[in-house]
KEPAVEX-705759 format. One record per residue: residue in three letters; x, y, z of N, C-alpha, C, CB in turn. Coordinates in pm, whole numbers, plus 50000, padded with zeros to 5 digits. Glycine has a CB too. Example, Ala and Ser with C-alpha at 12.3 -4.5 7.8 and 13.67 -1.06 7.14 Angstrom:
<rs>
Ala513194943150780512304955050780513204967050780511314955350905Ser512854977550708513674989450714512905000350787514084994050572
</rs>
This chain:
<rs>
Met916768865342666917708871242672918358875742536918388864542746Phe917878861142434918298864742341917348877542277918498853242272Lys916178875342276915398887342240915858899142197914768890742328Asn916788901042341917398912242360917988918942356917518914042388Leu919268906442262920218906942164920228909742079920628901042139Leu918748912741978918698915141910918808929241889918068909441888Leu918908936241924919038955041928920338953341913918578966242081Phe921478943541940923148948441945923218949841764924578932742035Phe922308940841689923358929141582923738945441459921898908541463Val923968955341535924008966841371924888978441466921808975741283Val926178980541334926708985941395926409002541315928028978641412Phe926669015841404926109029141360927209034741401924719035241416Gln927479048341343928649054741320927879068641324929519050241180Val927599077541392927119092441382928099105941405926029093541489Pro927429116941390929139126241449929019126541595929389146441393Ser929739132241685930309127441778929129141741890932359126941755Leu928719138641975928089147142072929039157542168927339137442161Phe930189140442236931039140942263932089145842281931019137942248Gly932339157842249934509160442127934779159941974935859144642150Gln935569151942021935449147841890935839129641871936509158541803Gln935369122341957935179109441984933699104041895935129108442153Val933539096141790932969095741808932189084641820932949101941776Pro930819081441859930299066741942930409063941881929279061142005Tyr930389048941948930829036441865930669025741964932409036941803Ser929289017241876929828998942021928878989641841927938995942331Gln929498981541890929648966441787929268949241866931668965641735Cys928478947841803928728934041852929088923541720927318928841938Glu929268911441797929938904041663930098893041738931418910041583Ile930018879541690930438868841687931568862441605929568864341675Asn932568852341741933508846041700933948836741746934188851141687Gly933218824541670933768811341724932228811041801935508811341831Glu932348806241945931548806242085931528817242126932008798642192Asp932148828742105931978836142175931098848042107933128838142226Val930448857242196930218868342182930998879042251929148868442201Phe930988890442135931808903342181931268911442154932998906542141Ile931028927642263930658936542222931418953542270929378933142249Lys931898959142171932978962142152932298980242152933758953242016Phe933138988242226932359002342257933529012042300931099001042393Asn933759023942290933639033942322933179040642466933109035842240Glu934159045242479932939055642596932379065842630933039057542682Thr932669070842556931509080342453929849077942444931949077642290Cys929559057642437928379056942435928299046342613927829050042264Ile928539052142691927889048542858927079058542842928889049643015Asn925639054442869924459058642893924029069542858924259058342991Ser924649065342724924139077442574923009066042507925909082542411Asp922069079842429921019075142322921329072442256920239079842272Asp922399076342203922549078342030922399062442018924339086441949Glu921909064341869921849050041796922929044741799921479049341661Ala924119058141788925399043741714924999036841845927739047441685Cys924609040042003925659026242106924189020142153927069033342294Met923399016342040922649004642084922718991542141922239002342015Ala924408987842083924758973542139924718977742284926318966242087Leu924638988542340925068990942550923638989742557925919010542649Ala922428992542486921228995342540921198986542646920128994442451Glu921048974142703920498961842770921428966442853920448946042712Phe922668974042902923368972742978923628988643086924418966642895Lys922249000643054922489008843145921969000543300921729022743099His921158993043276920838992243463922428985643572919138975943491Tyr923338979843453924638976043509925528988243568925428968943396Asp925438998843511925989011043580927619008043535925619011643769Leu927949009443369929169007843328930079018743354929119004943205Ala929809026343401930389039343443930859040443559929609048943436Ala930389038443631930829033843810931439018443804929119032943938Val931689011643685932559001343704933239003043645932338990743697Ile933999013743550935089018043482935889024943586934749026543365Lys934919036343667935889044043745936619035343840935219055243819Ser936069028243825936839018843980937719013743954936199007144057Gly937829011343787939339007243754939408993743795940509015943830Met938258983643814937678965743770937108962143733937368957343812Val937548965143610936898958243504937068949343450936758962343434Thr938508942543465938608926043413938108919343542940378919543365Leu937788921143700937168912443774935448913243757937708915043915Trp935228924943705933718925643696932988913843620933338938943625Glu931888907743654931178900243560928908901443614932168880543582Lys928618903343510927068904743495926578891443376926668922943428Asp926068877843484925028874543389925738867443327924338884143311Gly927098864843316927518862243263929178867643147926508860043258Trp928398883743161929548884943097930748890343195929288893842979Thr931608895643112933088901143159933188918143055934678885743099Leu934298923443157934708934343110935908936143056934598941543185Gln936488941542967938128943042985938308955842873939188925942935Lys939148964742978939368974342910940678968442772939788986243027Thr940478976942661941058978442480941908980742493940688987442370Gly941618995242535942219011842480942279017642585941309022042378Ala942639031842532942629046642602941079046342642943109061542487Asn940099046042552939109053842583937979037542528939119072342487Thr938409032742518937339013442448937359005942550938169000242303Tyr936458999742560936088985342632935378974542575935338987142738Gln935428965342589934968950342563934478945242640935718941742536Leu932648941142587932238930242658931748914442614931348935642714His932308906242717932288892742651931488884142719933588886542639Lys931028873942634930148864742735929828855142600928538873642835Lys930098834842671930218823642583928568822542527930858809142672Leu928708815742428927098817942361926608804142457926878815642135Met927028792742464927028790942587926068791942702927748796442605His926548803942748925438812842865923918819642788926478829442938Phe923938819142670922698826742701920968811642617923018848542578Asp920708816642673919338805542680919808804742587917708806942695Lys919268787442555919728779742465918908777142355920078769542517Thr917598782442340917298777142284916488791342203916858765242346Phe916568795242085916628812341968914758807741904918638811641749Asp914398816941908912778817341811913478823441705911158828241873Phe912438815441635913048819641535912888831441424913058810741492Glu911798843941487912388861141470913328870241513911688868541499Asp914238855341605915838859241689917028861341582916438844541803Lys916688860341450917578861441373918878869841383916998863841289Phe919768866641403921008880941418921228883841333922328881241471Lys922238895041380922468900941215923998901941193921758918141184Ile924888898841327926348903041329926428899041258927298901441403Asp926218886841166927438882441066926148876140944928888867241153Ile925628880840877924738872940762924808862940692924548878040679Ser926088859540686926598847140631926248836540761928358848540586Tyr926448838540837926498827440953924958826541059927978832341061Trp924088843041020923148838041181921918842241053923298851241401Asn921558841140980920288848240832919818832340865921048854440591Tyr918668826740731918438811140715919438805140706917758806640612Pro919528792340729920178783340665920958781740584919758778940638Val922438784440499922648782440391921328779140243923518772840430Ser921218763740302920268760940176918658760140216920728745640106Glu918698774640289916468779140255916728789640264914828775340376Arg918418799740176917448817340146916678813840025918608834940097Ser916748808939958916158805439810915218807139852916278792939728Lys914708800639954913348796939996912418809940067913538784540104Gln913798813940113913198827040166912858841740095914018829940260Gly913698841039965913608853239905914848860739927912468860339949Ser916068853339990917038864040034917938872839941917908857740114Ser918388877939939919118884639798920708882939803918798902539783Asp920898872839894922428879239942922988867239919922738885740109Ile923218864439770923238861039647924548864639591922168866639581Val925108856939580926868851539509926898857939374927158831139475Asp927218872239304927278871839193927818863539092927518879239185Glu928748860939126929718849139011930008834639072931498855638973Pro929608828339145929958821139236930498808039145928788819539341Ala930698806139037930898795838968931878801638847929508789338927Lys933558794938859933648798438696934588790238659934038813638646Val934728787438528935638772938387937128777238507936018781038095His937878766338536939378769138552939978751238562939728780638723Ile940898754638512941518744338507942348736938654942328748138403Asn941728749638747942588745738900941158747838938944128757238989Gly940498740738864938908744738996938778736739129937148739938922Asn938218745239204937948732339356936698717139284936578745539552Val936578720339214935128710739193935128702539028933478723739200Glu935018695939030934958687738900933968676438897936308681738870Phe933348684338768932678672438722932388664738595931778673938754Lys931738653938602932608639838517930908634738471933908623838659Leu930308632438344929538624538276930208613938226928938630538186Lys930338602738251930688585038172929498586338087930578567138292Gly930548576638031929578572937865929288586437773927678565837904Arg927928583337715927318593637619928488595937492926978609337712Ser929308588737443930688589337363929218593737212932108568437360Asn927998594537233928108596437079927478613137074927018582836977Ala927138615737170926738632637257927318637137137927608639837439Lys926638652037088927668657137020927828671037074927458656436874Gln927088671237214927388687237341926828678037404926578706437343Val927408683137540926958680237687927718695337800927788660937736Ile926158699637798926438711637874925608709038081925488727037751Leu926958721238127926358720638296925798733238345927568717338412Ser924698728438347923538740638405923028742738540922268738938343Gly923138751938623922808747938737922488754738823923458742438777Ser922218762838959921878773939092922878782939038922198768739281Phe924448776039031925648783539062925618793538949927038774439070Asn925228791338817924928802438731924258802638638925708806938689Asp923328801538738921498811338714920818797638589921728836638584Trp921258787338604920808778838519920778780838343919598777538573Asn922038786538361921968793238164922778777838131923378814938095Glu921658778238015921998764837933923028767837771920218757237887Gln923968778437812925078777437714926078781737734924938781437614Ser926608785337878927688790037918929008780538000927148800037994Ile928328769438037929408757038073929378746237952928938748338229Lys930448746137858930388734737789931398722737875930868738437632Met930818712037821931828700537892932658694137756930778686137988Phe934058692937852934758683937737934428673037745936098682737730Arg934708663437584934788647837594936308646737610934148638937453Val936578640537700938198629337733937878617037734939068630337887Gly938508611437633938028594537623936778589137615938388587337730Asp936278583137733934868580037747933908584737833934778569337764Glu934208600137887933788604337950934078625637910934278595138067Trp933048626338032932778642637989933078647538091931368648437947Lys934348660338059934578665238220934508682338201936418659138295Ile934408688638354935048706238306935098705238465933778722938201Arg936148711538472936708720738648936178736138661938818723438661Leu935318735538736934978750738835935458751238940933618754238878Lys935948764038970936078772139049934548775039134936708782938974Ile934358770039279933068775339328933118778139448932018767739314Thr932248786939492932338793539595931738780739736931398808639561Pro932048782639849931248775039922929908777839941931728773940024Gly929208762839952927508766039939927128751139874926978782039811Ile925958756039897924648745939875923978746939707923268751640000Tyr924658741139564924028740039478923438726839483924658743339381Glu922068738439322921468721539253921918724139043918718719739292Tyr921818710939080922328712238906922058701038783923988712538906Lys922608701938691921708693738575923008690438490920308704138475Phe923188677038423924058677938290922458682238178925148658138244Ile923038688938037921738687837896922808680437811920978706537800Val922248672037787922938665037695922118667437522922928648537760Asp922708668537431922088673537351920498678237340922398666937282Gly920808686937400919458692837468918478684037566918538697137351Glu918678676837614917958662837729918448667537814918298645437728Trp917368671137929918108672538122918058660138150917138682038269Met919508657538254919558644838268920318649638414920288634838140Thr919318641538592920668641438667921998638138627920558634238757Asp922948634238769924128631238773924228617638834924818641038834Pro924028611738720923568591938739924868590138836923708577638542Ala926168598438892926798596238942926878600839071927398597038882Asn925888607939125925548611539250924278611739250926058622739295Pro924208604439397923128594039425922168614239544924078571239564Tyr922918623339529921508630539606921368644739519921778634739807Thr919778641839546918988647639456917868656439511918498637839378Val917158669939478916248670239567915168678839432916778678439734Gln913848675339454912568675539362912338690039344911188667939427Asn912268694539205912228710539174910978714939133913188715239062Gln910488726439102909328732539080908718725538953909528747739068His909408714838920908578709938763908378696538767909468712338611Phe908708688438930907838680138997909468668638931905688678538933Thr910328676538849911398664838824912478668038934912118664738657Phe914048662338922915018660939028916168668439004915388647639050Asn916988676539058918068679239001919018677539136918018693338922Ser920338676639111921148666339156921868678839270922238657039017Ile922308676839375922658680039496924548686939489922318664639590Leu924738693639481926258697239507926328706639617926978703939381Val927728700639735927648707639838929028711539837927098701239954Val929358726139861931018725039844930958731639998932028735539688Gly932458726640064932368727340170933638721040284931198722640171Arg933008721240377934148709540492933368699540526934778715740660Glu934478685140580933328678840638933718681140798933128661840586Glu932358678240836931768681040934931448663641047930428689940863Gln932348664341141931638654341204930328657541317932738647041268Phe929488643841295928318646141418928518636941505926768644941381Ile928558635941617928758623141727927498623841809930198624541837Leu926808609341854925528611541935926008598441995923848613141856Lys926288599842139926488588942225925458582642252927018591742332Gly925608572442292924278563842381923708557142251922828575642478Tyr922208553442302921638545642208922248532842080921118555742154Lys922728526442167923918510642167922498506942131925018501142343Asp921448507942146920618495442071919558498641964919798487042179Ala920078508041915918868517641798919828505741694919058543341757Lys918618503741604918818497841460920228506941372917108500341368Thr919348519041384920188526741287919708537541331920128524641135Val920428547941291920508561441302921108572941238920818562141386Ala920228574341185921178589841025920678602341089920248590740785Leu921518612840996921348623641028920808633640935922318626441073Ser919648641240976919268649940870918828667840849918298642940838Gly919218676640775919168687640843918048698940731920918692540874Ser918738708140748918588722440654919218719040519919478737240725Phe920608708140542921438707640409921228700040325922578705740415Asn920088684340358919948675740260918208683540224920178656940318Asn917428690840269915898688640292915458681440359915248685940210Trp916198680940519915058675540562914968662040538914048681540511Asp915718651340427915558638740367914838635840526917118629040298Pro914058625840494913498616740590914388602540607911978613740542Lys915118597740531916458582940569917448590840594917078570040431Gly917688605340564919028611240626920308602640602918878612740786Val921248607940642922928604940597923498593240726924098623740608Arg923408573940671923078571640801924798573240834922128555840837Ala924368570741008925328569041118926638550641097923958568541284Phe927358552241132928578544041187927918540541346930278554741190Lys927998530141357928258528141494929618527941517927688516741545Thr929588530541718931258528841736930838524841861932508542641721Lys932148527641963932328519242088931278529042159934048517642162Asp931038544942144930528554542262929288553242192931208571342294Gly928798547842050927578556642034927348556741856927928574042112Trp927178565441781927428564241647927548577841609926428556541571Lys928618575941480929348591841445929088588641316931168596541483Val929008605041202928198602641105929578611741010926338608741124Thr929858615840878930448627740865929308631840737932258627040834Gln929178642440765928228654640626929408668140571926348667040737Lys929528665840486929988679340437929258691440439930278678540317Leu930148701240422928878715340528929478725940420929358721940773Pro929148736840389929248749840349929438762640434928258751240288Pro930008768440415929918779340600929128782640605930618792240653Gly928268784040691927618791940736926678783340817927158800340643Lys925348785740872924468783140975923718773740930923748793541022His923228761740958922628753040948921708740141062923428750540883Tyr920818736241008919578731741131920378713841122917138733641054Tyr919718708641227919958694741158918748687441325922388688141137Lys919088672441297918418663141436918868651041396916578662441465Phe919308642641464919558631341461917758620041399920278629941626Ile917988609041363916658602141319917498589641412916138599941113Ile916148584741513917048572541501915918559441527918458573341629Asp916258546541420915298538741358914408544641300914738531141429Glu914518554741246913678563141110912548572541166912788551240995His912568566941235911058573441279911238583341412909838559541326Asn912308585641540912468593841620913508599241567912498590241740Trp912808612141584913628625841575913918630941656913258634741524Ile915018631641706915868640641854917218654141810917028624641965Ile916908660041884917798676841879919448667141952916718695942048Asp920318671441902921548664841919921828665042106922828674041816Pro921838658542188921768665442312922928670042390921108658342388Ala924348667142281925948672642300925978688242280927068665442178Asn924648694342212924828703742106923498714142214924418696341904Glu924408725642281923728732842319923418744042245924058734542412Leu923338747042128922788756842043921828746941983923828764941940Gln920848758441965920068753441942918868768741848919798744842084Glu917908766641785916688775141739915588769641686916998783841647Arg914608778741744913528775041674912958778741520912758778441753Asp912418769541445912688774041295910688785241265913018752641158Glu910348785141190909838790341127908048783341161910678789340997Glu908468772641211907048763941211906868759141375907168748041091Ser907818768441439908278768341582908988752341638906818772341676Asn909688741141568910408730941564911598731241621910528727641458Ile911958726241749913518729441769914368723341737913928730641870Asn915258730341635916158720941586917728728741655915978719541394Ser918798718741614920178717741642920868725641587920688707241621Val921778735441577922348744041462923598743041510921818759541437Ile924108743041370925968736441321925968751341284926468720641152Ile927348757641280927478769541232929338768641172926998781541366Val929408767341029930308761240996930878778840969930088747940878His932498775641004932858793540974934538789540853933498806241205
</rs>
């Protein structure tokens, strides 16, 4: 069914073939719900603007609407409601679809949620990059600090948030440390300090990733805290969380044992992220409590979390 849904994820508007009413259909996701909105002009129409209804022709929507029983109608988990004089809405829960997505079935409803995971866009050559994701601001949401280096003449902050510019963000010395505060849009970024021309990672940040020069960059995640809970596995010695947000770190983020199982908190930016739990350092499993899954380009099945 998800392969068929790929047809829905574009909104078209073209000149009307039926009077003044413009053919219109749109598919969108809101939380855990899928909505297909359309006007009656699109019923049984082959107009491009009506592609979101392409899979519903055999349901005879016209007859259902004519009967006036739209609020009681249900097919394969879909419900139909009237939203206006000539407009309607189909609704279905995400959990009612086939739970495993194929890699090529990347949704186009909202590109910020349904394309590649946020942390993997640069690998895929994505062009949906924010022009100016970071600006120096006294009330910025992120503060960078570098302690020591009191003899340094200049410290520069450089990263993927400013296209690795080596001059634009100069840090200020305050006492025995260097500081700068930035207003940064949510996302996953890489950065380094440049101390009198020498590049270095952030010694206060344990999270790094290898770059193309075979050195390391520090990782910054601007987002919100998300809790991951794994019930059971009480006999496990360790449980960790790993995913697209930490470059599938084999060590992962360690979870804490609870009376029901394990819990771990991870800061994530808005968007879609793949993840798995690692049991006792070697056994990688999907989240048994999460029905939302997707195959990646190597056909591995991963659990999916969408942060709004």
